[in-house]
C-alpha positions, 0 to 999 in steps of 0.5 A: 204560249201561256204565262205559266209556260213562259215563266217556267221556261225563263225560270228554268233557263236562269237556273240551268244556264250556269257553269257547273259540273254537268254542263262542263262534262257535256261541253267536253263531250260535245267538243269531242263529238262523243255521245252528244245526243244521248248525254243531252237527252239524259241530262234533260230527261233527268231534269224533267223527271226531277222537275215533275216529281217536285211539282207533284210534291217531292220538293216539299218532302225533301225540304223537310228531310235535310238528311237526304241532301246531306247524303248527296252532299258528301257523296257528290263532294267526293265524286267531284274531287275525284273527277277534278284530280283526273282533269288536273292530271290531264292538264299537267301532263299535257296529253296530246288530245285530238278530235280525231283520235283522242281518248274514246269514252264508251257510251255506258261510261259516259252515261254513268259519269253524267248520272253521277254529276246529276244525281250526286249533286244536291244543288240539282235537287235544290234547283229542280225538285225543291225550287222549281217544284215548289214554284210550280206547285204554287200555280195551281192548275197551271203547275204542269204548264209551268213544268212543261216550260221548265223542261223545254228550257232544259232540253233546249239548253243541253242540245245547244250546249252539246252540239254548239260546242262544235263551233269551238272545234277549230280552237280545240284542235290545238292541244294547249286549248285542251290543257286550258279547258281541263285546268278550268274543269279541275278548278271548277270541280275542286271548287264545287267539291269544297262548296259541298263539303263546307256547305253547313258553314256557308 
């Protein structure tokens, strides 16, 4: 394990292991044991694509084209607000969600939702393409080792998040726990939506 690889691994871990819309969705699906592997692979695969694209030079390009981030910002803010209202509705109505017979989301719908959380969030581009891409690009011949370490961190995190959620199954066998989770997700989505739409002022 080289210094470039380890630095990429640690830097990516620090950026990815944070409460965000994408992580919250993977956690919720992990608790339901629905499409865990496809979602984890989609999230980490998307990170890999964006990280390597950033290292290849896309990060420097995006840094000079703020209009691209503005488009993602407004679209992402609207989407996060919409998803937050649905989570708030679940929390307020107290739906009797159970692990055995609760709401089933098709794989196609789950992947589309996850894709929206991923590609409509400008923070994803800032973290992966711009920040990790530019940090990796500064390492010369070691940039691809840096990128490999960063990508491994993403795969390890999403697989751990999705499958590790099962350890919380006894707690979430109680409907009230789902209401608390959905209330937390709603607040998170509204907060992220506001932060995106008010970004220029912060």
